[in-house]
Structure formats: C-alpha cells, structure tokens
N, C-alpha and C positions, 0 to 999 in steps of 0.2 A: 504494500500500500504506500501511497505517497505520505511522507512523514514530515509535513510542516508542523503538525500537531500529532499527538499520539494518544491512544487509549491508555488506561492504567496498565503499567508494565507488569508482565508476569513475575518478574524478579525485581524487588525493590532493594534498597541498600543493605546487602548482607555479605558483600564481598569479603569483609575482613575476617569472617569466620572461616572462609575457605583459604585464607592466606596461610593459616597454620595447620599443620597436621594434627591428628588426634592422638597418635601414638608415635613414639620416638625410640630410635635405637641409640641408647646412651652407652658410651664406652664404659665397660666394667659392670653394666647393669642389664644389658639386653634390651628387649622391647618393654617400654614403660608407657602406661597410659591406656585409656579406654578408647573405643571407637566413637563415642558420642558423649560429650559433656552433658551432664544433667540426666542421662539415661540410667536405667538400672544397671547393676554390675553385670558383666558378661556371664553367660551360661558357661558350663564346663566345656561344652563343645566349642563355643565361640572362643573361650580362653585358650583352648588347645590349638585352634586355628591361628590365633594371634601368635602364640608361642612358636608355632611351626614356621612362622615367617622369619624367625631369627636367623637361620642359616643363610637364607637368601640375602638378607640385609648384611649379614656378616661377610658375605662374599663381595661386598661392594665397599672397599676400604676408602674410597675417595670422598664419601659423605657420611660423617658420623656426628652425632650430637655428643656433647660433654656436659658435665655438671661442675660448676665452679664452687658453689656453696654447699653446706650440709643439707640434709633433708629437713623440710620445714614441718610445721604443725598443720594438721588438716582441720581447719575450722568447719563447723557444721554448715551444711548447705542452707539451712534456714537463715543463718547470719549473712551468708553471701547473697542470698536472694534480696534481703533488705538493702544491702549495700549497692547491689546492682540497680535496684529501682531508684535509689537516691542519685546514682551516677547518670541515669538516662532520663532525667526529668526535663531535659532541654538545655541548650547552651546558646547564649546570645552575645557572648563576650568575644570580640575580635582581638586577635593578637597583632603583632607587627610583621609577621612573616607572610610574604606573598603566597597566595593559595596554591600556586603551581607546585610549591615544595611539598605540599601534602601528598601529591600523586607521584612526584619524583621519588619520594620516600617509598611509595608502593612499588615503583619500578625497581628501585635498589633492593628492596626486600625480596623480590622475585629473582634478582641476580644472586643474592646471598643464600637464600633458603630454597629448598626444593621439596615439593609435595609429590610423593611417589605416585599419587593417583592422577597426576596431570600427564597427559600424553605430550611428551616433549619432542621426540624425534620420529614418531610413527607408531601406529598401533601394533606393529609386529615386534617391537623391541621389548625384551623382558624387563621386569622391575629392577633386577640387579644391573642390567646394562644401562637402564635409565639413570640409576643412581651414580654409576660410574661416568656417565656423560655429563653430569653437573657437579659443580664444586662450590664449597662455601668460601669462595674468593670473589673479589671484585674484578672479574675479568670479562664481563659482558657475555657469558655463555648463554644467557637468556636471549641475546640478540643474534649471536653467531652460531649457536648450536655446536655441533662437532666440526664445523668448518666445511668449506666447499668441496673437499675431496672425500668426505664421508658419503656413503651411498644414500642415506636418508636425508641428511642435512643439505645435500646438494640442491634439493628442491627449493631451498630458500634463496638461492643465488641465481643471478643472470647467467647466460651462456658463457660469459668470459670468466666465470668462477672467481670473480673478484668483487663485483658489485652485488648488493642485496636487492632483491625484488621489492618494488613499491606497489602500493595499492592505488585504486582509482575510485573516486566517489561517484555517486549516482546523481544524475541531473534531476532537479526538482524545481518546478516553476521556472523562474528566470535565472536560477543558480545552476550554471553549467557543470558538467562532469569535469573533475580536475584530477590530474595524475600526481601522485606523491603526497596526497593529503589523507590517506587512509592506509592502514596496514594491508598487505596482500591477503586476499580471502579465497576460500575454496569456492569454485564456481560449479555450475551445472546442477542437475537435480540431485536429491538425496538428503539424508539427515544432516550431513556436514556442511550443507550449503550456507555460505556467509560466514562460517567460522574462520578465524584468523589463521593464515598459513605461516606461522612463526614458531620458533623453537619452544616458547613457553606461552601457552594459550591463556594463562592467568592474566597476561597483559592485554587481554580483550575483555576483562571483567567489567570495566566501565569505560566510558568514552575518554576521560581525561588520561588515564594510563595508556590507553590505546593510541591516543594522539601523541603522547610522549614517546611511545615505541616507534611510531611513524617518523617522528622528528629525529630519533636516533638513527633510523635507517638512512634518512636524508643526510645526516651528519657524516656517517661512514662513507656514503657515496661521494659526498663533496670532498672528503679527504682523499679518496681514490683519485678523483679528477685532478687534484692538486699535486699528485706525485710527479707528473711530467713524463716525457718519453725516455728519460735516462734510466728509469727503473725497469728492469727486465720483467716481462709479463709473469714469469713464475714466482717473482718476489713481491708482486704488487699487493696481494691480499695480506700477507703477513706483515708487510711494512705498514700498510694502512691500519690494520688491527692494532698493532703496537702503538701507533700514534694516537688512535682513538681511545684506547684503554688508558694510556698515561694521562691524556687530557681529561678524560672522565674522572679518574681518580683525583687529579689535581682540583677539579671543580668540586668534588665531594669534600676534599680536605679543606679548601679555602672558602667555599661558599655555603654548601649545604650544612656541614657539621657546625660551623660557627653560628648558623641561624637557629638551629634547634638545641644546641648545647652551650654551656658556659664556655666562652672563648679561652679562658685560662686553662681549662682542662684539655681542650684541643691542643693548645700550644705545648702544654707539659708533656702529653703523651707522645706527640710527634717530635719533641725535642729530646726528651730523656728516656722514652721507651715505656713499655708496659710493666705493670706490677701485679696484675690480677689474671688477665687472659693470656695464658701460655707464655709467661715471662721466660726469657732465655731460650725459647724454642728455636730449633734449627730453621732458619728462614726458608729453606728449600723444601721443608716437609709440608704436607697438606694440612691446613688448619682443621679444627673441629668447630662445630657451631654450639656455643653455650646455650643451654635451654633458658638460662636466666635472661639472655638477650632476646631469643626468639619468642618466648612465651610471655615475657613481661616488658622489658625495657623498650624494645623496638615496636611495641604496640602503641607507642606514643601518638602515632598518626591517627588513631581512632578519635582522639580528642580534637584534632585539627580539622576534621571534616565539617563542611558547611551543609545546611539543608537545601541551599539554593545558590546559584551562581549567576552573575551577569556574564553570559557566555559569549555572545557575539552580537553583531548588528541585527540579526534576525530574532535573537532571544536575549534581549537586554533586561535590565531592571529586575533581576532575580528570577526570570522566567526559565532559566536553565536549572530546573529543580534536580535534586539528587536522584529522584526516581527516573527522570528522563535521561540523565547521564548514564544510568544503568541500562535503560531501555535501548539506547542507541549504541549497543555493543553486540557482539555475536555470541558471547558466552552467557551473559546475564539478561540479555534483552532480545530485541526483535529483528536485528540485522540478519538478513538471510531468509526471514519468513515472508517478507514483502520485497523491499528493495534488496538487491544482491550485495550491495556494499553500503557504506555510510552515505546518507543523503547529504548533498553538498551544502545544505543550509545549516548543518551541524559541525562544520569545520571550526576548529578552535581559533579564537583571536588571542594570540599569545601576549599581546599588549595588556590584556585584562588579567593575566596570571603571573607575569614577571615584570620587574621594574627595569626597563631598558635605560632609563635616565641614569641609573647607577653605573652604567658603562659608557656614558657620554652621549646617549641618544635621546635627548629631550623630545625630539619630534615623534618618537614612538610611544606616545601616551594614548590611552583610550579616552573616549569622551568623558567629561567630568562626571564623577560619581559612579563610574563603571569599573573601577579596579576592585579585584577580589582579594581580601585578606583571609588567611586561614583563621579558624577559631583559635583562641588562646589554648596552649597546652595546659590543661588543668584537669580536675576530676569530674567534669560534667561533659556529657556527650549529647549530640543533637537528638531530637525525638525519634527520627526514623530508625535509629540504631537500637531502639528499644523493642522493635517489632520486625524482626527479620522474616522473610518469607521462607517457607519450608524448603524451597529449592536451593537456598544458600547453605544449608547444612544437612541436606539429605534427610530431612524430617518428613513427618506425615502431616496431613491436614489438621489433625488434632493438636499438633505442636504449635500451630500458628496462634498468635495472640496469647501465648502462655509464656511463662518465665523462661522456658527453654529456647524461645525465640529472641531473647534479650542478649545483645552482644556482650555487654558488661558481665552478665551472669556466665555466659559461655567462657569468657576469658578467665574469670575468677575460678570457675570449676575446673577448667583445663589445668590451671596451675596447681589446684588442689590434687587432681589426679596424679600429677608428677611429684607431689610433695615438694614443690619449689620452695627454696629458702625464703624466709620473710625479708622485708626491707631491713629490719634490725639486724638479722643474722648477716646479711650482705654488708652492712655498714661495719659490723665487728670484724668480718673477714678482711675488708679493705684496710682497716686500721692496722690489723696484724700484718698486712702485706706492705705497710709503709705508705698508704694513701691517707692523707689527713682529712677524712670526712667526719662530719658530726651527725650523730643519730638525731633524727627529728624527735622533738619532745611529744609527750602524750597530747599536750594542748595543741601543738601544731598539727598533729595527725587528726585530731578531733575536729578542729575548727577551720583549718586551712587559712586561706586569705580572706574568707568571707565573701559575701556578694553572690551574684547569679552564676558565677563560674565555679562555685565551691560546693561540692557535695557535702551535705550535712548528715550526721549519723544519729539524728534524733529518734528515728524509728526503732533503733536497737534497744533492747533491754539493757539494764546496767551490766549484767553479767556478759551479755554478748559484746557490748562496747568495750568492756575491760579486756576481754580475750582478743578482740580485733586490734586494739591499740597496743597490746603486748606482742602480738605476732601478726603484723600487718602484711597482707598479701603484697608481693613485690610490685606488681603492676600498679596498684593503687598508691603505694608508697612513692614510686617514681613520679607519678603524675602529681602527687601532693607536693613533692620537692619542687617540681617545675612551677606549680601554681604559686608557691611561696617565693619563687625566683622570677616573677613577672613573665611566665610563659616560656622559659627555657630550662632544659634539663640541667641539673646541677648535682653535686654529691654523688650518690650511688648510681643514679640513672645515667648521668653524663659519663661517668667512668666506664660503665658497662658498654655503652654505645660506642664511645670513641676508641676504647681498647679493642673491641671486636672489629671495628672498621680497620684499625691499624693492622691487626693480625691478618685480616682478609686481604688487605693490600699487600702486605709483606709476602703472603703465600701465593699471590697471583704470578702467572708466568711473566707478565710485564708489570713492574712494580715501582712506584715512586718512592716507596720506603727503602727498597734495596738499591735504588738508583737516585740518591739524594741530590745529585747534580742536575737532574732533569728540571727544565724550566719550559713552560708552554710557549709556543710560538704561533698558535693559530688565531689567537685573539688580536684585537686591534692594538693592544698594548702588550709588549713583551713582558712575560712574567705574570700576566693576569689572565685568568680563564675562569669565568663564572658561568652559571647556567644561561644567563642572557647572552654571553659571548658564544656559547655553543649553538644557541638558536639563531644567532646572527650568521654564523657559518652555515648552518643547515639550510637556512632560508635566504641565503645570498645577500643578507643585509637589506632586503627589500620589504617595505611595508606592505606592498601588494601580495607578498607571500606569507608574511607573518600575520596579516589580517586580511585575507583575500575577500572577505565580504564587506570590507570597509567599515565606516563608523555606524 
C-alpha cells in the first residue's frame, strides 16, 4: 500500500527486548538464563534442551560472555514489577544529546553483541558457524559480514567484490524513487520479501537504525571511491575496510562515548588503560562480552528513546511517532507487505538528528524547532516501552498489556535470571581494582534527582524498598548514576561502558588502541572525525542528500 500514512503497526516499540538474548554462554558457567523473562521456570525437558546447547556454543570460541562481578541477590519479582511500573510511567525530560546517538548506540550494540537467533549470513549456516562469524569487537562485522570472498556474504557486495550493495526507495506521490537511501532488500514474492539483505537483520528493526546502516554502506562506498587507481583491485576492499573501521572507532572514542559518559572516565581509560574489563589481556586475543555490560550498563539507550520525532519535511512536528518508525522497517513493520522497499517520503533528514554546526556547517540546520534531542538518560522510560507487542518477545496474545510486556520488567528479570551483580557489588569490585568510584547512598538511590525524569519507589513496601536499596539491580543503579550526573553515565556505569569499548577496540583486527599513532584524515579537519563528519563523507557534503526532501 502507499505509505504516506499508515494503519496501526503490527509491531510497536519493542525492539530493545530483542536486542539481548535470553540465555548466555558464560565462561566457566555454561549456559545461564531462561528463554523468557517473566515466564515460569523451564520444564525438565526444556532445561535439558537448553543444556544440550552447551557443546554447540562451546565449539564457537570467538563469542563468549564473561562475568566481571560476583553473583548478585535475586530480588522477588513482585519488587521488580513495582519498580518497572515506576520506570515506565512516561518521560518528558530532554537531555542535551542529539537523538541520532540513541540509534547509533543501537547500531554499535549490534556490532558488539550477537543474538544467535538472528540469521546473519544465511539460513543454511549452523548456530556454531554463526557465532564464529561474529565477534565482540568493534570491527563492523554487522556491516561487512564475513567479507566479499565468503560464499554467503558475497551477496552483500557488488560484482567488483569491493563495494557494498545499496538499496532503492519506492516512489510515492511526488517523492521519486532514490538509490542509496534504503538498505538493500530481498525482492520478489515470498515470506522474505522486503527484509533487509544485510549481515545483521536486527539493523532493520526500526527505521532510524536502518537508515544508519544505509549511511554506513554509503560511507564505505565513498571510501572505496577515494582510494584512486594506485590501489590494486585485490587490495581495495581490505584497504577500504581498514580505513572505515579506524575512522568509526575514532568517532566512537571522541564523539559518541564523551556524549553518553563522563569525559574524564573516557580520557582515563584511553590514556592509562583498563582496570576492570580484562586488564592486562593479550591485545591479540579475542575479547569476551561482560554480561554486566550487555544486560545492564549498555541498556542505557532505552532511556534515550523518544515517543515521537520531527522526522523530515513530510513528517515534521512530532509526526514521526515511534510506532511509525517501527512500522517503516522490514523486521518490525510493514516494509515488504505493500511497498517492496522504504517509501521515499520516509527518508531521514539527518539535519534533524545530528548537529552539523559543531563541525562548521551552520547552513545544515533544520527548520526552527525541528531538531530532535534524545530523552535524558535517567530512570524513566517513555510510555510505549511499557507495553511491548507480543511479536517483540515471542509472546502470546495473553502476554500483551501485562507486566511481561513491560520493557523495564523484562530487563530487570533478565538480570535476575543471570544473578547479575548489584550496583553496590560492582562499585566495591571497582574500588578493589583501583577505580575511585563512590557507592550511591540509600537516599540517592531512593530519591534520584527528583522531577519527571526520576522514578520514585513509593509503591514499594518498607521491606521491599530496604532490600532494593541494599542490592540495587545494576541497570537501575547505572541509570540512577546518570540521572544524578545530568544525563551522562558516571561511576560504575561509565567505567563498564568505556572499558568494554576499549577492550572491543583493542581486540579488533584494525584497532586505534593498538595503533595509537592513527589520526583520521577523512574529515574536513585533520585529527577530527565525529558522526557529523562521517555523514558528510557518506552524503558528499550535500544538503540535497543529507535532507533530500528539503525543509
């Protein structure tokens, strides 16, 4: 159907629950966790099936989870239910971070973590091979797959085995079809029609992360074009990938991380090294993924999500609702059910998501009042995340509109299943490791910063509140730290995120950590490369490409 407007989408904002797996192969522990937070304990047969997966996962040494802290206390689900309801009562507090970084974080999450249920390189690949094909490093394997010489991943590349394939939008009304403004998609009839033909289909879970992936494809292809004839054809792909990955890591180090984390922590880790996440590890060994990062600290982005966006010239003034941004994707929405690709009137206006004035382009501003800020990182989430649709977590109709459809509850229960260390335990661990963090007081944990962005614990009984404040779930603790730090991670949360990023960069094939002399040269200013610089390269510095639908 023509999609200038749309009916209620089948899948509303529930992508975050699919970002994380429900069970984890943790080094030294085997498979840990249930298949469904909030569900009854597995039956014996189901438990045996889960246990039987251990050897297959053990055969995949390139992707392992690890545990940094001690096992935590399992708070009763009745307590977590009340906390989740307090966290999902709506958020109206804007932070200072441009909204594009919310979904850049999701793109990075998919580069770092891998869900074995996602088809990455093809339906015929075994789970063990899938795990071996992905790594917890910042090497853009979610963009490149196994490379153009791999039998399955070759489908993501043009015939020159160097450039990545691009997608084409679908004409709607006066908005013509455009090449390079959508991810490539599966064509023809069949169940897969309209799904993204990319290594990690999670990057088609919502329109913003899909547009980010499309921009990264353009960025790679622009780097290829800039290599010049002196680079032999057989070397062009690897040379381009190296340049892309190093610039991507630099952007994360100098732009993304300082926006979401205390800048002093970023500087300290990248100057003096890690103290908690694999300190002293052989830089050439494959990193593991700390569950404290994956299940708690890096779920900070859930607090940044807005319920609506000033999207582009066709959908301004908040008419780009979160529901619609999910609908116009191939995984969570309706792309492929009607139009075969993204309708042209839903192309992103990047001026509304990133500040180009910060890289010297004052002319690349959206119309007044049309810039999107992410919600402040704090303990309150927007209303839609309180009621996930069943399709977002493989639930049943009876699950919808129940607590099991609440994203905060699912996050808290998932951590409970893993017996994740509490915030207090992680603070103690960090101090013992030489990191000068201060444990939040009971009053800070109870009251937060106050105001509409602060979840209040008034619904808990005295006993429940005492237990919660003594052993505070790590995800809540990290968000409370940020709330008390004006919307940026600090203390335990910042250290977990920055050190995990540092180790992931160190362990990457191409690494700014192992190559400290690297300096970016693709931006307009040598030594500077922010996300706005990346988009300027990808879209050739042209406003007509960064905002093709105009004002």
